[in-house]
C-alpha positions in Angstrom: -6.6 -9.6 -9.3 -8.9 -12.5 -9.9 -9.7 -13.6 -13.5 -13.4 -12.9 -12.8 -12.6 -9.3 -11.6 -10.4 -8.7 -14.5 -13.1 -9.8 -16.9 -15.7 -7.8 -15.0 -13.6 -4.6 -15.1 -13.1 -5.0 -18.9 -16.8 -5.5 -19.4 -17.8 -2.5 -17.2 -15.3 -0.4 -19.1 -16.8 -1.4 -22.5 -20.4 -0.9 -21.4 -19.9 2.5 -19.8 -17.1 4.1 -21.8 -19.2 5.6 -24.4 -21.6 8.5 -24.8 -24.4 5.8 -25.0 -24.1 5.3 -21.3 -25.7 8.7 -20.6 -29.1 7.0 -20.5 -27.9 5.2 -17.3 -27.3 8.6 -15.5 -28.5 8.7 -11.9 -30.7 11.7 -11.3 -30.5 11.5 -7.5 -27.7 9.2 -6.2 -28.1 8.4 -2.5 -25.9 6.9 0.2 -25.8 3.1 0.0 -26.6 3.0 -3.7 -24.4 0.8 -5.8 -23.3 2.4 -9.1 -20.7 2.5 -11.9 -18.3 5.4 -11.2 -15.6 7.0 -13.3 -12.1 6.8 -11.8 -9.3 8.4 -13.8 -10.3 7.2 -17.3 -12.2 4.0 -16.6 -15.5 2.9 -15.0 -15.6 0.7 -11.8 -18.3 -0.6 -9.4 -18.7 1.8 -6.5 -21.0 2.5 -3.5 -22.2 6.0 -2.7 -21.2 6.8 0.9 -22.3 10.5 1.2 -23.8 13.2 -0.9 -23.3 17.0 -0.4 -25.0 18.9 -3.2 -23.7 17.6 -6.5 -20.6 16.0 -4.9 -20.5 12.4 -3.8 -18.1 10.4 -1.6 -17.8 6.9 -3.1 -16.0 3.7 -2.3 -14.8 1.6 -5.2 -16.1 -1.8 -3.9 -13.7 -4.1 -5.7 -10.5 -2.2 -4.7 -11.4 -0.4 -1.5 -10.2 3.1 -2.4 -12.4 6.1 -1.9 -12.9 9.3 -3.9 -15.0 12.5 -4.1 -16.6 12.8 -7.5 -19.3 14.9 -9.1 -22.7 13.2 -9.4 -22.4 13.4 -13.2 -19.6 10.8 -13.0 -21.9 8.0 -11.8 -24.2 5.7 -13.7 -26.8 3.2 -12.8 -25.2 -0.3 -12.5 -27.0 -2.8 -14.6 -27.9 -6.2 -13.2 -25.2 -8.1 -15.1 -22.5 -6.3 -13.2 -24.0 -7.2 -9.8 -23.5 -10.9 -10.1 -19.8 -11.0 -9.0 -19.6 -10.5 -5.2 -17.7 -7.5 -3.9 -14.0 -8.2 -4.2 -12.5 -6.1 -1.3 -12.6 -6.8 2.4 -12.2 -4.3 5.2 -9.5 -5.5 7.6 -7.2 -4.3 10.3 -3.8 -5.5 11.4 -3.5 -6.4 15.1 -0.8 -5.0 17.3 0.4 -2.5 14.6 1.0 1.2 15.5 1.7 4.0 13.1 5.0 5.8 13.3 4.9 9.0 11.3 2.5 10.1 8.5 0.9 8.0 5.9 
């Protein structure tokens, strides 16, 4: 975890972990949109991948994990949180085969 990402995570948490972040609610989140998204009990940067009704499939862009969340759990990401580049990279290991279930 880079120092910059650690600091960003702390600042995102502070900015969005209050009832005052309700004014940043997204009324119509769409695929490809970057947002702040609640995960367990904290807020992280995410990208909307798919929308079905009020449910969204999101990817947390700094860690790579995905989740299905209710649209009420996303907020507009303010400009100050867009400065740090995405911290996860998609990669694949060559010549590796899976044995069993993951």
